[in-house]
C-alpha positions in Angstrom: -136.2 40.5 -154.7 -133.9 42.6 -152.4 -135.4 43.6 -149.1 -135.3 47.2 -147.8 -132.9 46.1 -145.1 -130.4 44.7 -147.6 -130.7 47.8 -149.8 -129.8 50.0 -146.8 -126.8 47.8 -146.0 -125.6 48.0 -149.6 -125.9 51.7 -149.6 -124.0 52.1 -146.3 -121.2 49.9 -147.7 -121.0 52.1 -150.8 -121.0 55.3 -148.7 -118.2 53.9 -146.5 -116.1 52.9 -149.5 -116.6 56.4 -151.0 -115.6 58.0 -147.7 -112.4 55.9 -147.5 -111.5 56.7 -151.1 -112.0 60.4 -150.3 -109.8 60.2 -147.2 -107.1 58.5 -149.2 -107.3 61.1 -151.9 -107.1 63.9 -149.3 -104.0 62.3 -147.7 -102.3 61.9 -151.0 -103.1 65.4 -152.0 -101.8 66.7 -148.6 -98.6 64.8 -149.0 -98.1 66.2 -152.5 -98.8 69.8 -151.3 -96.4 69.5 -148.4 -93.6 68.8 -150.8 -94.4 71.9 -152.8 -94.0 74.4 -149.8 -91.7 77.3 -150.4 -88.4 76.9 -148.4 -85.2 78.9 -147.8 -81.9 78.7 -146.0 -78.9 81.0 -145.2 -75.3 80.2 -144.4 -72.5 82.1 -142.6 -69.1 81.0 -143.8 -67.0 83.7 -142.2 -66.0 81.7 -139.1 -62.2 81.5 -139.6 -59.7 80.4 -136.9 -56.0 81.2 -136.7 -53.6 79.9 -134.1 -51.0 82.0 -132.4 -47.2 81.5 -132.7 -44.5 81.0 -130.2 -41.1 82.2 -131.6 -38.0 83.3 -129.7 -35.0 84.9 -131.3 -31.7 86.3 -130.3 -29.5 89.0 -131.9 -26.5 86.7 -131.9 -26.6 83.8 -134.3 -23.7 81.6 -135.3 -21.0 82.3 -136.2 -21.5 85.4 -134.0 -20.9 84.5 -130.3 -22.5 85.9 -127.2 -19.2 85.8 -125.5 -15.8 84.6 -126.5 -12.1 85.0 -125.6 -8.7 84.1 -127.1 -5.4 83.8 -125.3 -7.3 83.8 -122.0 -5.1 83.8 -118.8 -5.9 82.9 -115.2 -7.6 86.0 -113.7 -9.1 87.2 -117.0 -12.7 88.2 -117.4 -14.6 88.9 -120.6 -18.2 90.2 -120.9 -20.9 89.9 -123.6 -24.6 90.4 -124.0 -27.5 89.1 -125.9 -30.9 90.6 -126.8 -33.7 88.0 -126.5 -36.9 88.9 -128.4 -40.4 87.3 -128.5 -41.2 87.5 -132.2 -44.3 85.4 -131.9 -47.9 86.5 -131.5 -48.4 85.2 -127.9 -46.7 85.6 -124.6 -44.0 83.0 -123.8 -41.6 81.9 -121.1 -38.2 80.7 -121.8 -35.2 78.9 -120.2 -31.5 78.7 -121.1 -29.4 75.6 -121.2 -25.6 75.3 -121.8 -23.3 72.6 -123.2 -19.5 72.6 -123.6 -17.2 70.6 -125.8 -14.1 68.9 -124.4 -12.4 68.4 -127.8 -8.8 68.4 -126.4 -9.8 66.5 -123.2 -8.1 69.2 -121.1 -11.3 70.2 -119.3 -11.1 74.0 -119.8 -14.9 74.4 -119.5 -14.8 73.0 -116.0 -12.4 75.8 -115.0 -14.4 78.7 -116.6 -17.1 80.4 -114.6 -20.1 81.7 -116.5 -22.3 84.3 -114.9 -25.6 85.6 -116.4 -27.2 88.8 -115.1 -29.9 91.3 -116.0 -28.7 94.7 -117.3 -27.2 97.3 -114.9 -29.9 98.8 -112.7 -29.2 102.4 -113.7 -27.6 101.8 -117.1 -30.6 100.8 -119.2 -30.0 97.8 -121.5 -26.3 97.8 -121.0 -24.0 95.4 -119.1 -20.9 97.6 -118.6 -21.0 97.6 -114.8 -22.3 94.1 -114.6 -24.3 94.9 -111.5 -27.8 93.6 -112.5 -29.7 90.8 -110.8 -27.8 87.5 -111.1 -29.6 84.8 -112.9 -26.9 82.1 -113.0 -23.3 81.5 -112.0 -21.3 78.3 -112.4 -19.6 76.1 -114.9 -21.2 74.9 -118.2 -21.5 71.1 -118.2 -20.2 69.0 -121.0 -23.6 67.3 -121.3 -26.4 69.9 -121.8 -27.7 71.2 -118.6 -30.0 74.0 -117.3 -28.5 77.5 -116.6 -31.6 79.8 -116.3 -34.8 78.0 -115.4 -35.4 74.4 -116.5 -35.7 73.4 -120.1 -36.7 69.7 -119.8 -40.5 68.9 -120.2 -41.4 72.6 -119.7 -39.1 75.7 -119.5 -40.3 76.7 -116.1 -38.7 79.1 -113.6 -37.0 81.1 -116.4 -38.0 84.4 -118.1 -41.3 85.7 -119.4 -41.8 87.9 -122.5 -44.9 89.3 -123.9 -45.4 89.3 -127.7 -43.0 91.7 -129.4 -41.2 92.3 -126.1 -37.4 91.9 -125.7 -34.8 92.0 -123.0 -31.0 92.1 -122.7 -29.0 89.5 -120.8 -25.5 90.1 -119.6 -22.9 87.3 -119.8 -19.5 87.1 -118.2 -16.8 84.4 -118.5 -14.1 84.3 -115.9 -11.0 82.1 -115.7 -10.2 82.4 -112.0 -6.7 83.4 -110.9 -6.6 80.2 -108.8 -6.4 78.1 -111.9 -2.8 76.7 -111.9 -3.2 73.4 -113.8 -0.4 73.5 -116.5 -2.6 71.1 -118.6 -4.9 74.0 -119.3 -2.3 75.9 -121.2 -3.3 76.1 -124.8 -6.6 74.4 -124.1 -9.8 75.1 -126.0 -13.5 74.6 -125.5 -16.7 75.8 -127.2 -19.9 76.5 -125.3 -23.4 76.4 -126.8 -26.3 78.3 -125.1 -29.7 77.3 -126.1 -33.0 79.2 -125.5 -36.2 77.1 -125.1 -39.6 78.8 -125.2 -43.2 77.8 -124.7 -46.6 79.5 -124.4 -47.8 81.0 -121.1 -51.5 81.0 -122.0 -53.4 78.1 -120.4 -50.1 76.7 -119.1 -49.8 76.2 -115.4 
């Protein structure tokens, strides 16, 4: 016959088992209920990004020349001009290089002096008097070299243009009267002027 003490122990074990089962049921029910909670989210997809552009243009494109001459004689001077425009969306700085051909090996480019100036101080965007600030004077090398600013690595020390801004540059070619080399008679050369541009923003 079971003693009172044994009966109490059996009842306690049964109660403990019942409590543990109830706890497990509550935990399982809670887990199930947490998965059934209402949820929501919202997205904003309007975050678009567009880069700026660096684009330089001139009003003289081949075969139109900035400056040219035929039947040039010692002592002759010819003038030309070019409008440089920033057609990009950001401010830029630019430099100009020059290179000459020596097709007939007579060396005419070495005898011609090229001068680049800003427009006349009083004359607006014109180069008639050729009295503006001088930007370059010298000969154009046969291998490409800098004329206004430096174009290698970065076009520094040149000109700066804001977006949609433009400026006129005045060019002059002179065959000095001191040129007496008979080998230069009937000589020919072609010069190429190249405009390099880069951004100014975040650019030391």
